[in-house]
mmCIF file of the N, C-alpha and C atoms, coordinates in Angstrom:
data_MODEL
# 
_entry.id   MODEL 
# 
loop_
_atom_site.group_PDB 
_atom_site.id 
_atom_site.type_symbol 
_atom_site.label_atom_id 
_atom_site.label_alt_id 
_atom_site.label_comp_id 
_atom_site.label_asym_id 
_atom_site.label_entity_id 
_atom_site.label_seq_id 
_atom_site.pdbx_PDB_ins_code 
_atom_site.Cartn_x 
_atom_site.Cartn_y 
_atom_site.Cartn_z 
_atom_site.occupancy 
_atom_site.B_iso_or_equiv 
_atom_site.pdbx_formal_charge 
_atom_site.auth_seq_id 
_atom_site.auth_comp_id 
_atom_site.auth_asym_id 
_atom_site.auth_atom_id 
_atom_site.pdbx_PDB_model_num 
ATOM 1   N N  . MET A 1 1  ? -19.342 -18.067 -15.563 1.00 0.00 ? 1  MET A N  1 
ATOM 2   C CA . MET A 1 1  ? -18.471 -17.217 -14.985 1.00 0.00 ? 1  MET A CA 1 
ATOM 3   C C  . MET A 1 1  ? -17.139 -17.321 -15.647 1.00 0.00 ? 1  MET A C  1 
ATOM 4   N N  . ASP A 1 2  ? -16.760 -15.975 -16.093 1.00 0.00 ? 2  ASP A N  1 
ATOM 5   C CA . ASP A 1 2  ? -15.522 -16.156 -16.792 1.00 0.00 ? 2  ASP A CA 1 
ATOM 6   C C  . ASP A 1 2  ? -14.180 -15.894 -15.774 1.00 0.00 ? 2  ASP A C  1 
ATOM 7   N N  . TYR A 1 3  ? -13.015 -16.026 -16.328 1.00 0.00 ? 3  TYR A N  1 
ATOM 8   C CA . TYR A 1 3  ? -11.882 -16.073 -15.307 1.00 0.00 ? 3  TYR A CA 1 
ATOM 9   C C  . TYR A 1 3  ? -11.657 -14.668 -15.073 1.00 0.00 ? 3  TYR A C  1 
ATOM 10  N N  . ARG A 1 4  ? -11.887 -13.562 -15.552 1.00 0.00 ? 4  ARG A N  1 
ATOM 11  C CA . ARG A 1 4  ? -11.870 -12.134 -15.179 1.00 0.00 ? 4  ARG A CA 1 
ATOM 12  C C  . ARG A 1 4  ? -12.777 -11.856 -13.965 1.00 0.00 ? 4  ARG A C  1 
ATOM 13  N N  . THR A 1 5  ? -14.026 -12.322 -14.005 1.00 0.00 ? 5  THR A N  1 
ATOM 14  C CA . THR A 1 5  ? -14.956 -12.024 -12.898 1.00 0.00 ? 5  THR A CA 1 
ATOM 15  C C  . THR A 1 5  ? -14.451 -12.892 -11.642 1.00 0.00 ? 5  THR A C  1 
ATOM 16  N N  . GLN A 1 6  ? -13.871 -14.078 -11.683 1.00 0.00 ? 6  GLN A N  1 
ATOM 17  C CA . GLN A 1 6  ? -13.418 -14.811 -10.717 1.00 0.00 ? 6  GLN A CA 1 
ATOM 18  C C  . GLN A 1 6  ? -12.018 -14.171 -10.002 1.00 0.00 ? 6  GLN A C  1 
ATOM 19  N N  . SER A 1 7  ? -11.264 -13.752 -11.072 1.00 0.00 ? 7  SER A N  1 
ATOM 20  C CA . SER A 1 7  ? -10.078 -12.929 -10.471 1.00 0.00 ? 7  SER A CA 1 
ATOM 21  C C  . SER A 1 7  ? -10.431 -11.685 -9.944  1.00 0.00 ? 7  SER A C  1 
ATOM 22  N N  . ALA A 1 8  ? -11.229 -10.883 -10.302 1.00 0.00 ? 8  ALA A N  1 
ATOM 23  C CA . ALA A 1 8  ? -11.679 -9.748  -9.755  1.00 0.00 ? 8  ALA A CA 1 
ATOM 24  C C  . ALA A 1 8  ? -12.321 -9.954  -8.221  1.00 0.00 ? 8  ALA A C  1 
ATOM 25  N N  . GLY A 1 9  ? -13.007 -10.953 -8.109  1.00 0.00 ? 9  GLY A N  1 
ATOM 26  C CA . GLY A 1 9  ? -13.637 -11.524 -6.885  1.00 0.00 ? 9  GLY A CA 1 
ATOM 27  C C  . GLY A 1 9  ? -12.670 -11.855 -5.896  1.00 0.00 ? 9  GLY A C  1 
ATOM 28  N N  . LEU A 1 10 ? -11.673 -12.493 -6.407  1.00 0.00 ? 10 LEU A N  1 
ATOM 29  C CA . LEU A 1 10 ? -10.382 -12.980 -5.633  1.00 0.00 ? 10 LEU A CA 1 
ATOM 30  C C  . LEU A 1 10 ? -9.766  -11.845 -5.209  1.00 0.00 ? 10 LEU A C  1 
ATOM 31  N N  . GLY A 1 11 ? -9.335  -10.910 -5.997  1.00 0.00 ? 11 GLY A N  1 
ATOM 32  C CA . GLY A 1 11 ? -8.832  -9.617  -5.781  1.00 0.00 ? 11 GLY A CA 1 
ATOM 33  C C  . GLY A 1 11 ? -9.402  -8.848  -4.541  1.00 0.00 ? 11 GLY A C  1 
ATOM 34  N N  . LEU A 1 12 ? -10.635 -8.771  -4.836  1.00 0.00 ? 12 LEU A N  1 
ATOM 35  C CA . LEU A 1 12 ? -11.626 -7.885  -3.745  1.00 0.00 ? 12 LEU A CA 1 
ATOM 36  C C  . LEU A 1 12 ? -11.501 -8.663  -2.412  1.00 0.00 ? 12 LEU A C  1 
ATOM 37  N N  . LEU A 1 13 ? -11.442 -9.846  -2.343  1.00 0.00 ? 13 LEU A N  1 
ATOM 38  C CA . LEU A 1 13 ? -11.354 -10.596 -1.165  1.00 0.00 ? 13 LEU A CA 1 
ATOM 39  C C  . LEU A 1 13 ? -10.027 -10.405 -0.409  1.00 0.00 ? 13 LEU A C  1 
ATOM 40  N N  . VAL A 1 14 ? -9.102  -10.669 -1.459  1.00 0.00 ? 14 VAL A N  1 
ATOM 41  C CA . VAL A 1 14 ? -7.615  -10.189 -0.833  1.00 0.00 ? 14 VAL A CA 1 
ATOM 42  C C  . VAL A 1 14 ? -7.418  -8.867  -0.294  1.00 0.00 ? 14 VAL A C  1 
ATOM 43  N N  . ILE A 1 15 ? -7.870  -7.943  -0.960  1.00 0.00 ? 15 ILE A N  1 
ATOM 44  C CA . ILE A 1 15 ? -7.787  -6.456  -0.552  1.00 0.00 ? 15 ILE A CA 1 
ATOM 45  C C  . ILE A 1 15 ? -8.442  -6.290  0.832   1.00 0.00 ? 15 ILE A C  1 
ATOM 46  N N  . GLY A 1 16 ? -9.745  -6.852  0.783   1.00 0.00 ? 16 GLY A N  1 
ATOM 47  C CA . GLY A 1 16 ? -10.574 -6.737  2.147   1.00 0.00 ? 16 GLY A CA 1 
ATOM 48  C C  . GLY A 1 16 ? -9.808  -7.348  3.106   1.00 0.00 ? 16 GLY A C  1 
ATOM 49  N N  . ALA A 1 17 ? -9.366  -8.553  2.968   1.00 0.00 ? 17 ALA A N  1 
ATOM 50  C CA . ALA A 1 17 ? -8.647  -9.249  4.053   1.00 0.00 ? 17 ALA A CA 1 
ATOM 51  C C  . ALA A 1 17 ? -7.443  -8.474  4.577   1.00 0.00 ? 17 ALA A C  1 
ATOM 52  N N  . LEU A 1 18 ? -6.756  -7.964  3.623   1.00 0.00 ? 18 LEU A N  1 
ATOM 53  C CA . LEU A 1 18 ? -5.358  -7.182  3.929   1.00 0.00 ? 18 LEU A CA 1 
ATOM 54  C C  . LEU A 1 18 ? -5.772  -5.874  4.708   1.00 0.00 ? 18 LEU A C  1 
ATOM 55  N N  . ALA A 1 19 ? -7.006  -5.226  4.288   1.00 0.00 ? 19 ALA A N  1 
ATOM 56  C CA . ALA A 1 19 ? -7.379  -4.063  4.954   1.00 0.00 ? 19 ALA A CA 1 
ATOM 57  C C  . ALA A 1 19 ? -7.802  -4.405  6.358   1.00 0.00 ? 19 ALA A C  1 
ATOM 58  N N  . ALA A 1 20 ? -8.643  -5.508  6.427   1.00 0.00 ? 20 ALA A N  1 
ATOM 59  C CA . ALA A 1 20 ? -9.155  -5.862  7.860   1.00 0.00 ? 20 ALA A CA 1 
ATOM 60  C C  . ALA A 1 20 ? -7.800  -6.248  8.772   1.00 0.00 ? 20 ALA A C  1 
ATOM 61  N N  . LEU A 1 21 ? -6.971  -6.834  8.133   1.00 0.00 ? 21 LEU A N  1 
ATOM 62  C CA . LEU A 1 21 ? -5.739  -7.253  9.004   1.00 0.00 ? 21 LEU A CA 1 
ATOM 63  C C  . LEU A 1 21 ? -4.846  -6.009  9.343   1.00 0.00 ? 21 LEU A C  1 
ATOM 64  N N  . GLY A 1 22 ? -4.719  -5.087  8.441   1.00 0.00 ? 22 GLY A N  1 
ATOM 65  C CA . GLY A 1 22 ? -4.176  -3.879  8.863   1.00 0.00 ? 22 GLY A CA 1 
ATOM 66  C C  . GLY A 1 22 ? -4.863  -3.115  9.911   1.00 0.00 ? 22 GLY A C  1 
ATOM 67  N N  . ILE A 1 23 ? -6.128  -3.049  9.840   1.00 0.00 ? 23 ILE A N  1 
ATOM 68  C CA . ILE A 1 23 ? -6.953  -2.244  10.951  1.00 0.00 ? 23 ILE A CA 1 
ATOM 69  C C  . ILE A 1 23 ? -6.904  -3.055  12.366  1.00 0.00 ? 23 ILE A C  1 
ATOM 70  N N  . VAL A 1 24 ? -6.949  -4.336  12.227  1.00 0.00 ? 24 VAL A N  1 
ATOM 71  C CA . VAL A 1 24 ? -6.739  -4.857  13.477  1.00 0.00 ? 24 VAL A CA 1 
ATOM 72  C C  . VAL A 1 24 ? -5.308  -4.786  14.095  1.00 0.00 ? 24 VAL A C  1 
ATOM 73  N N  . SER A 1 25 ? -4.224  -4.958  13.149  1.00 0.00 ? 25 SER A N  1 
ATOM 74  C CA . SER A 1 25 ? -2.995  -4.550  13.665  1.00 0.00 ? 25 SER A CA 1 
ATOM 75  C C  . SER A 1 25 ? -2.846  -3.071  14.197  1.00 0.00 ? 25 SER A C  1 
ATOM 76  N N  . PHE A 1 26 ? -3.365  -2.252  13.378  1.00 0.00 ? 26 PHE A N  1 
ATOM 77  C CA . PHE A 1 26 ? -3.254  -0.718  13.809  1.00 0.00 ? 26 PHE A CA 1 
ATOM 78  C C  . PHE A 1 26 ? -3.913  -0.635  15.162  1.00 0.00 ? 26 PHE A C  1 
ATOM 79  N N  . VAL A 1 27 ? -5.098  -1.295  15.633  1.00 0.00 ? 27 VAL A N  1 
ATOM 80  C CA . VAL A 1 27 ? -5.773  -0.976  16.938  1.00 0.00 ? 27 VAL A CA 1 
ATOM 81  C C  . VAL A 1 27 ? -4.994  -1.798  18.044  1.00 0.00 ? 27 VAL A C  1 
ATOM 82  N N  . ASP A 1 28 ? -4.335  -2.964  17.543  1.00 0.00 ? 28 ASP A N  1 
ATOM 83  C CA . ASP A 1 28 ? -3.538  -3.797  18.499  1.00 0.00 ? 28 ASP A CA 1 
ATOM 84  C C  . ASP A 1 28 ? -2.508  -3.092  18.939  1.00 0.00 ? 28 ASP A C  1 
ATOM 85  N N  . SER A 1 29 ? -1.460  -2.509  18.052  1.00 0.00 ? 29 SER A N  1 
ATOM 86  C CA . SER A 1 29 ? -0.192  -2.176  18.221  1.00 0.00 ? 29 SER A CA 1 
ATOM 87  C C  . SER A 1 29 ? -0.243  -0.497  18.438  1.00 0.00 ? 29 SER A C  1 
ATOM 88  N N  . PHE A 1 30 ? -0.984  0.107   17.761  1.00 0.00 ? 30 PHE A N  1 
ATOM 89  C CA . PHE A 1 30 ? -0.695  1.610   17.830  1.00 0.00 ? 30 PHE A CA 1 
ATOM 90  C C  . PHE A 1 30 ? -1.829  2.409   18.864  1.00 0.00 ? 30 PHE A C  1 
ATOM 91  N N  . ALA A 1 31 ? -3.000  2.132   18.674  1.00 0.00 ? 31 ALA A N  1 
ATOM 92  C CA . ALA A 1 31 ? -4.204  2.758   19.269  1.00 0.00 ? 31 ALA A CA 1 
ATOM 93  C C  . ALA A 1 31 ? -4.242  2.220   20.788  1.00 0.00 ? 31 ALA A C  1 
ATOM 94  N N  . LEU A 1 32 ? -3.704  1.216   21.255  1.00 0.00 ? 32 LEU A N  1 
ATOM 95  C CA . LEU A 1 32 ? -3.881  0.604   22.648  1.00 0.00 ? 32 LEU A CA 1 
ATOM 96  C C  . LEU A 1 32 ? -2.402  1.024   23.280  1.00 0.00 ? 32 LEU A C  1 
ATOM 97  N N  . GLN A 1 33 ? -1.390  1.542   22.407  1.00 0.00 ? 33 GLN A N  1 
ATOM 98  C CA . GLN A 1 33 ? -0.246  1.966   23.300  1.00 0.00 ? 33 GLN A CA 1 
ATOM 99  C C  . GLN A 1 33 ? -0.061  3.335   23.477  1.00 0.00 ? 33 GLN A C  1 
ATOM 100 N N  . THR A 1 34 ? 0.900   3.844   24.242  1.00 0.00 ? 34 THR A N  1 
ATOM 101 C CA . THR A 1 34 ? 1.150   5.156   24.432  1.00 0.00 ? 34 THR A CA 1 
ATOM 102 C C  . THR A 1 34 ? 1.806   5.717   23.116  1.00 0.00 ? 34 THR A C  1 
ATOM 103 N N  . PRO A 1 35 ? 1.520   6.823   22.798  1.00 0.00 ? 35 PRO A N  1 
ATOM 104 C CA . PRO A 1 35 ? 2.100   7.363   21.427  1.00 0.00 ? 35 PRO A CA 1 
ATOM 105 C C  . PRO A 1 35 ? 3.638   7.732   21.748  1.00 0.00 ? 35 PRO A C  1 
ATOM 106 N N  . GLU A 1 36 ? 4.075   7.628   22.745  1.00 0.00 ? 36 GLU A N  1 
ATOM 107 C CA . GLU A 1 36 ? 5.506   8.216   23.016  1.00 0.00 ? 36 GLU A CA 1 
ATOM 108 C C  . GLU A 1 36 ? 6.414   7.041   22.480  1.00 0.00 ? 36 GLU A C  1 
ATOM 109 N N  . THR A 1 37 ? 5.840   5.719   22.781  1.00 0.00 ? 37 THR A N  1 
ATOM 110 C CA . THR A 1 37 ? 6.713   4.570   22.461  1.00 0.00 ? 37 THR A CA 1 
ATOM 111 C C  . THR A 1 37 ? 6.886   4.265   20.919  1.00 0.00 ? 37 THR A C  1 
ATOM 112 N N  . LEU A 1 38 ? 5.710   4.601   20.185  1.00 0.00 ? 38 LEU A N  1 
ATOM 113 C CA . LEU A 1 38 ? 5.756   4.212   18.995  1.00 0.00 ? 38 LEU A CA 1 
ATOM 114 C C  . LEU A 1 38 ? 5.838   5.566   18.044  1.00 0.00 ? 38 LEU A C  1 
ATOM 115 N N  . LEU A 1 39 ? 6.376   6.724   18.519  1.00 0.00 ? 39 LEU A N  1 
ATOM 116 C CA . LEU A 1 39 ? 6.464   7.808   17.748  1.00 0.00 ? 39 LEU A CA 1 
ATOM 117 C C  . LEU A 1 39 ? 7.610   7.741   16.565  1.00 0.00 ? 39 LEU A C  1 
ATOM 118 N N  . ALA A 1 40 ? 8.876   7.190   17.099  1.00 0.00 ? 40 ALA A N  1 
ATOM 119 C CA . ALA A 1 40 ? 9.864   7.082   16.165  1.00 0.00 ? 40 ALA A CA 1 
ATOM 120 C C  . ALA A 1 40 ? 9.839   6.185   15.163  1.00 0.00 ? 40 ALA A C  1 
ATOM 121 N N  . PRO A 1 41 ? 9.301   4.847   15.377  1.00 0.00 ? 41 PRO A N  1 
ATOM 122 C CA . PRO A 1 41 ? 8.995   3.864   14.348  1.00 0.00 ? 41 PRO A CA 1 
ATOM 123 C C  . PRO A 1 41 ? 7.855   4.201   13.336  1.00 0.00 ? 41 PRO A C  1 
ATOM 124 N N  . THR A 1 42 ? 6.865   5.035   13.817  1.00 0.00 ? 42 THR A N  1 
ATOM 125 C CA . THR A 1 42 ? 5.811   5.503   12.932  1.00 0.00 ? 42 THR A CA 1 
ATOM 126 C C  . THR A 1 42 ? 6.540   6.510   11.971  1.00 0.00 ? 42 THR A C  1 
ATOM 127 N N  . ILE A 1 43 ? 7.364   7.404   12.617  1.00 0.00 ? 43 ILE A N  1 
ATOM 128 C CA . ILE A 1 43 ? 7.940   8.442   11.576  1.00 0.00 ? 43 ILE A CA 1 
ATOM 129 C C  . ILE A 1 43 ? 8.907   7.740   10.812  1.00 0.00 ? 43 ILE A C  1 
ATOM 130 N N  . GLY A 1 44 ? 9.664   6.785   11.308  1.00 0.00 ? 44 GLY A N  1 
ATOM 131 C CA . GLY A 1 44 ? 10.681  5.891   10.152  1.00 0.00 ? 44 GLY A CA 1 
ATOM 132 C C  . GLY A 1 44 ? 9.657   5.261   9.224   1.00 0.00 ? 44 GLY A C  1 
ATOM 133 N N  . SER A 1 45 ? 8.695   4.671   9.557   1.00 0.00 ? 45 SER A N  1 
ATOM 134 C CA . SER A 1 45 ? 7.657   3.955   8.388   1.00 0.00 ? 45 SER A CA 1 
ATOM 135 C C  . SER A 1 45 ? 7.383   5.036   7.531   1.00 0.00 ? 45 SER A C  1 
ATOM 136 N N  . ILE A 1 46 ? 6.898   6.101   7.985   1.00 0.00 ? 46 ILE A N  1 
ATOM 137 C CA . ILE A 1 46 ? 6.313   7.112   6.998   1.00 0.00 ? 46 ILE A CA 1 
ATOM 138 C C  . ILE A 1 46 ? 7.442   7.589   5.905   1.00 0.00 ? 46 ILE A C  1 
ATOM 139 N N  . VAL A 1 47 ? 8.518   7.739   6.472   1.00 0.00 ? 47 VAL A N  1 
ATOM 140 C CA . VAL A 1 47 ? 9.693   8.318   5.789   1.00 0.00 ? 47 VAL A CA 1 
ATOM 141 C C  . VAL A 1 47 ? 10.028  7.075   4.720   1.00 0.00 ? 47 VAL A C  1 
ATOM 142 N N  . LEU A 1 48 ? 10.261  5.935   5.126   1.00 0.00 ? 48 LEU A N  1 
ATOM 143 C CA . LEU A 1 48 ? 10.399  4.763   4.358   1.00 0.00 ? 48 LEU A CA 1 
ATOM 144 C C  . LEU A 1 48 ? 9.460   4.587   3.157   1.00 0.00 ? 48 LEU A C  1 
ATOM 145 N N  . VAL A 1 49 ? 8.330   4.769   3.491   1.00 0.00 ? 49 VAL A N  1 
ATOM 146 C CA . VAL A 1 49 ? 7.137   4.556   2.449   1.00 0.00 ? 49 VAL A CA 1 
ATOM 147 C C  . VAL A 1 49 ? 7.213   5.901   1.362   1.00 0.00 ? 49 VAL A C  1 
ATOM 148 N N  . ALA A 1 50 ? 7.552   7.015   1.855   1.00 0.00 ? 50 ALA A N  1 
ATOM 149 C CA . ALA A 1 50 ? 7.726   8.117   1.119   1.00 0.00 ? 50 ALA A CA 1 
ATOM 150 C C  . ALA A 1 50 ? 9.002   7.988   0.159   1.00 0.00 ? 50 ALA A C  1 
ATOM 151 N N  . VAL A 1 51 ? 10.088  7.543   0.631   1.00 0.00 ? 51 VAL A N  1 
ATOM 152 C CA . VAL A 1 51 ? 11.277  7.358   -0.165  1.00 0.00 ? 51 VAL A CA 1 
ATOM 153 C C  . VAL A 1 51 ? 10.963  6.405   -1.174  1.00 0.00 ? 51 VAL A C  1 
ATOM 154 N N  . VAL A 1 52 ? 10.343  4.966   -1.150  1.00 0.00 ? 52 VAL A N  1 
ATOM 155 C CA . VAL A 1 52 ? 9.963   4.202   -1.874  1.00 0.00 ? 52 VAL A CA 1 
ATOM 156 C C  . VAL A 1 52 ? 9.127   4.801   -2.939  1.00 0.00 ? 52 VAL A C  1 
ATOM 157 N N  . VAL A 1 53 ? 7.953   5.137   -2.609  1.00 0.00 ? 53 VAL A N  1 
ATOM 158 C CA . VAL A 1 53 ? 7.086   5.665   -3.529  1.00 0.00 ? 53 VAL A CA 1 
ATOM 159 C C  . VAL A 1 53 ? 7.479   6.773   -4.307  1.00 0.00 ? 53 VAL A C  1 
ATOM 160 N N  . GLY A 1 54 ? 8.263   7.631   -3.735  1.00 0.00 ? 54 GLY A N  1 
ATOM 161 C CA . GLY A 1 54 ? 8.972   8.828   -4.488  1.00 0.00 ? 54 GLY A CA 1 
ATOM 162 C C  . GLY A 1 54 ? 10.167  8.065   -5.485  1.00 0.00 ? 54 GLY A C  1 
ATOM 163 N N  . GLY A 1 55 ? 10.792  7.169   -5.274  1.00 0.00 ? 55 GLY A N  1 
ATOM 164 C CA . GLY A 1 55 ? 11.570  6.358   -6.114  1.00 0.00 ? 55 GLY A CA 1 
ATOM 165 C C  . GLY A 1 55 ? 10.955  5.831   -7.295  1.00 0.00 ? 55 GLY A C  1 
ATOM 166 N N  . LEU A 1 56 ? 9.976   5.191   -7.009  1.00 0.00 ? 56 LEU A N  1 
ATOM 167 C CA . LEU A 1 56 ? 9.101   4.479   -8.055  1.00 0.00 ? 56 LEU A CA 1 
ATOM 168 C C  . LEU A 1 56 ? 8.387   5.569   -8.887  1.00 0.00 ? 56 LEU A C  1 
ATOM 169 N N  . VAL A 1 57 ? 8.041   6.607   -8.528  1.00 0.00 ? 57 VAL A N  1 
ATOM 170 C CA . VAL A 1 57 ? 7.542   7.837   -9.288  1.00 0.00 ? 57 VAL A CA 1 
ATOM 171 C C  . VAL A 1 57 ? 8.694   8.290   -10.188 1.00 0.00 ? 57 VAL A C  1 
ATOM 172 N N  . ALA A 1 58 ? 9.828   8.555   -9.672  1.00 0.00 ? 58 ALA A N  1 
ATOM 173 C CA . ALA A 1 58 ? 11.013  8.922   -10.470 1.00 0.00 ? 58 ALA A CA 1 
ATOM 174 C C  . ALA A 1 58 ? 11.393  8.029   -11.416 1.00 0.00 ? 58 ALA A C  1 
ATOM 175 N N  . LEU A 1 59 ? 11.389  6.732   -11.150 1.00 0.00 ? 59 LEU A N  1 
ATOM 176 C CA . LEU A 1 59 ? 11.688  5.744   -12.382 1.00 0.00 ? 59 LEU A CA 1 
ATOM 177 C C  . LEU A 1 59 ? 10.639  5.734   -13.170 1.00 0.00 ? 59 LEU A C  1 
ATOM 178 N N  . GLY A 1 60 ? 9.381   5.817   -12.893 1.00 0.00 ? 60 GLY A N  1 
ATOM 179 C CA . GLY A 1 60 ? 8.254   5.909   -13.946 1.00 0.00 ? 60 GLY A CA 1 
ATOM 180 C C  . GLY A 1 60 ? 8.228   7.061   -14.739 1.00 0.00 ? 60 GLY A C  1 
ATOM 181 N N  . SER A 1 61 ? 8.657   8.251   -14.082 1.00 0.00 ? 61 SER A N  1 
ATOM 182 C CA . SER A 1 61 ? 8.548   9.561   -14.862 1.00 0.00 ? 61 SER A CA 1 
ATOM 183 C C  . SER A 1 61 ? 9.632   9.650   -15.798 1.00 0.00 ? 61 SER A C  1 
ATOM 184 N N  . ARG A 1 62 ? 10.677  8.957   -15.523 1.00 0.00 ? 62 ARG A N  1 
ATOM 185 C CA . ARG A 1 62 ? 12.133  9.285   -16.418 1.00 0.00 ? 62 ARG A CA 1 
ATOM 186 C C  . ARG A 1 62 ? 11.861  8.219   -17.662 1.00 0.00 ? 62 ARG A C  1 
ATOM 187 N N  . SER A 1 63 ? 10.883  7.319   -17.715 1.00 0.00 ? 63 SER A N  1 
ATOM 188 C CA . SER A 1 63 ? 10.885  6.416   -18.743 1.00 0.00 ? 63 SER A CA 1 
ATOM 189 C C  . SER A 1 63 ? 10.326  7.090   -19.930 1.00 0.00 ? 63 SER A C  1 
ATOM 190 N N  . ARG A 1 64 ? 10.669  6.743   -21.152 1.00 0.00 ? 64 ARG A N  1 
ATOM 191 C CA . ARG A 1 64 ? 10.291  7.320   -22.292 1.00 0.00 ? 64 ARG A CA 1 
ATOM 192 C C  . ARG A 1 64 ? 8.927   6.749   -22.816 1.00 0.00 ? 64 ARG A C  1 
ATOM 193 N N  . ARG A 1 65 ? 8.564   5.824   -22.438 1.00 0.00 ? 65 ARG A N  1 
ATOM 194 C CA . ARG A 1 65 ? 7.269   5.051   -23.004 1.00 0.00 ? 65 ARG A CA 1 
ATOM 195 C C  . ARG A 1 65 ? 6.276   4.988   -22.067 1.00 0.00 ? 65 ARG A C  1 
ATOM 196 N N  . TRP A 1 66 ? 6.118   5.772   -20.871 1.00 0.00 ? 66 TRP A N  1 
ATOM 197 C CA . TRP A 1 66 ? 5.245   5.646   -19.954 1.00 0.00 ? 66 TRP A CA 1 
ATOM 198 C C  . TRP A 1 66 ? 3.985   6.405   -20.535 1.00 0.00 ? 66 TRP A C  1 
ATOM 199 N N  . LEU A 1 67 ? 3.969   7.241   -21.560 1.00 0.00 ? 67 LEU A N  1 
ATOM 200 C CA . LEU A 1 67 ? 2.657   7.327   -22.156 1.00 0.00 ? 67 LEU A CA 1 
ATOM 201 C C  . LEU A 1 67 ? 2.222   6.496   -23.254 1.00 0.00 ? 67 LEU A C  1 
ATOM 202 N N  . ALA A 1 68 ? 3.260   5.795   -23.740 1.00 0.00 ? 68 ALA A N  1 
ATOM 203 C CA . ALA A 1 68 ? 2.887   4.940   -24.942 1.00 0.00 ? 68 ALA A CA 1 
ATOM 204 C C  . ALA A 1 68 ? 2.168   3.626   -24.597 1.00 0.00 ? 68 ALA A C  1 
ATOM 205 N N  . ASN A 1 69 ? 2.003   3.373   -23.205 1.00 0.00 ? 69 ASN A N  1 
ATOM 206 C CA . ASN A 1 69 ? 1.310   2.227   -22.779 1.00 0.00 ? 69 ASN A CA 1 
ATOM 207 C C  . ASN A 1 69 ? -0.192  2.236   -23.204 1.00 0.00 ? 69 ASN A C  1 
ATOM 208 N N  . PRO A 1 70 ? -0.697  1.205   -23.535 1.00 0.00 ? 70 PRO A N  1 
ATOM 209 C CA . PRO A 1 70 ? -2.102  1.308   -24.006 1.00 0.00 ? 70 PRO A CA 1 
ATOM 210 C C  . PRO A 1 70 ? -3.109  1.643   -22.904 1.00 0.00 ? 70 PRO A C  1 
ATOM 211 N N  . TYR A 1 71 ? -2.669  1.719   -21.596 1.00 0.00 ? 71 TYR A N  1 
ATOM 212 C CA . TYR A 1 71 ? -3.503  1.941   -20.421 1.00 0.00 ? 71 TYR A CA 1 
ATOM 213 C C  . TYR A 1 71 ? -3.974  3.426   -20.616 1.00 0.00 ? 71 TYR A C  1 
ATOM 214 N N  . TRP A 1 72 ? -2.942  4.146   -20.997 1.00 0.00 ? 72 TRP A N  1 
ATOM 215 C CA . TRP A 1 72 ? -3.387  5.686   -21.189 1.00 0.00 ? 72 TRP A CA 1 
ATOM 216 C C  . TRP A 1 72 ? -3.946  5.961   -22.247 1.00 0.00 ? 72 TRP A C  1 
# 
């Protein structure tokens, strides 16, 4: 087994663990509470994520070398 296969397996395990933790956290904190108590924090979190993702997209799109990357 080479290192790439092991790294990919470890990555899948970590992503699966984080997804499971997120689902458990969602059920524990959001689905079992009344919607009124968590409306403001939920909207705040969505706005924060939108700002961070939008900022990263803006930084990436302004780069002159974003298509020069061998990935594309």
